[in-house]
C-alpha positions as CSV (number, residue, x, y, z in Angstrom):
1,M,161.1,11.5,37.1
2,I,162.3,7.9,37.7
3,P,162.9,6.9,41.4
4,G,166.4,5.9,41.8
5,R,167.8,7.3,38.7
6,V,169.6,10.4,38.2
7,A,167.6,12.4,35.6
8,R,167.0,16.1,34.8
9,L,163.4,17.3,35.8
10,S,161.1,18.5,33.1
11,E,159.0,21.7,33.5
12,E,155.8,23.1,32.1
13,T,153.8,26.1,32.8
14,Q,150.1,26.1,33.0
15,A,147.4,28.8,33.7
16,S,145.4,28.3,37.0
17,A,141.9,27.2,36.3
18,A,139.3,24.8,37.8
19,T,140.7,22.0,35.7
20,I,144.7,22.0,34.8
21,G,146.3,19.4,32.7
22,P,147.1,17.0,31.6
23,V,150.1,17.2,33.6
24,K,153.1,15.7,31.5
25,S,156.0,17.4,33.3
26,D,157.7,17.1,36.7
27,I,157.6,20.7,37.9
28,V,154.4,22.4,37.1
29,K,154.7,26.3,37.3
30,V,151.1,27.7,37.5
31,T,150.3,31.1,36.8
32,G,147.2,33.3,37.8
33,T,145.3,32.8,41.2
34,T,142.4,30.7,40.1
35,Q,141.2,28.0,42.5
36,V,142.5,24.6,41.2
37,D,139.8,21.7,41.7
38,T,141.3,19.2,39.2
39,I,144.7,18.2,37.8
40,V,144.5,15.7,35.1
41,P,147.3,13.3,35.5
42,F,149.4,11.9,32.6
43,A,147.8,8.8,30.7
44,G,144.5,9.4,32.3
45,G,145.5,8.6,35.8
46,R,146.8,4.9,35.1
47,V,150.5,5.9,35.8
48,W,151.4,4.5,39.4
49,G,153.3,6.9,41.6
50,Q,153.3,10.0,39.2
51,M,154.9,12.9,41.3
52,I,154.6,16.5,40.6
53,I,156.1,19.7,42.1
54,F,153.4,22.5,41.9
55,I,154.5,26.0,42.0
56,P,152.3,29.0,42.0
57,T,154.2,32.0,40.3
58,D,151.8,35.0,40.4
59,G,150.0,34.5,43.8
60,S,148.4,32.1,46.3
61,V,146.3,29.2,44.6
62,I,143.7,27.2,46.6
63,L,143.9,23.6,45.8
64,S,140.6,22.4,46.6
65,T,138.8,18.9,47.4
66,A,136.1,19.5,44.7
67,G,137.9,17.5,42.1
68,N,140.7,14.9,42.5
69,I,142.8,16.4,45.2
70,L,142.6,14.5,48.4
71,V,143.0,17.1,51.0
72,G,142.9,20.8,50.1
73,I,145.7,23.5,50.9
74,T,146.4,27.0,49.9
75,A,149.7,26.8,47.8
76,V,151.6,30.0,48.6
77,I,153.4,32.0,45.9
78,N,156.8,30.4,44.9
79,R,156.8,27.7,47.4
80,A,156.9,24.2,46.0
81,V,154.0,21.7,46.9
82,Y,155.0,18.1,46.2
83,M,152.1,15.9,44.9
84,T,151.9,12.2,44.3
85,W,149.0,10.5,42.4
86,V,147.6,7.4,44.1
87,V,146.0,5.3,41.3
88,S,143.8,3.3,43.8
89,L,142.1,6.5,45.0
90,Q,142.4,8.4,41.8
91,K,143.3,11.4,43.8
92,W,146.5,13.8,44.3
93,V,147.9,13.4,47.8
94,I,149.8,16.5,48.8
95,N,153.1,16.5,51.1
96,S,152.4,20.1,52.5
97,G,155.2,19.5,55.2
98,V,152.7,20.6,57.8
């Protein structure tokens, strides 16, 4: 996704696990309910401002702070969680809407 341009969002499906990725699409549908600690960003985390939309499809998934997620949250089934990769922190920042 390129900010300021009209483009189609790409999608991928990944199984929930302690580590998922590398994430190469804009929308990441996650199957299963295993806690996610690390989401491997595209290009090893050197891409500024990578954004993803994380959607659990089988049940709630805990996004924990044990890896590269700055603040943890429980992602609820079929609810989008918007995340931005911050290169200087080497962490995903969640816009939880809370």
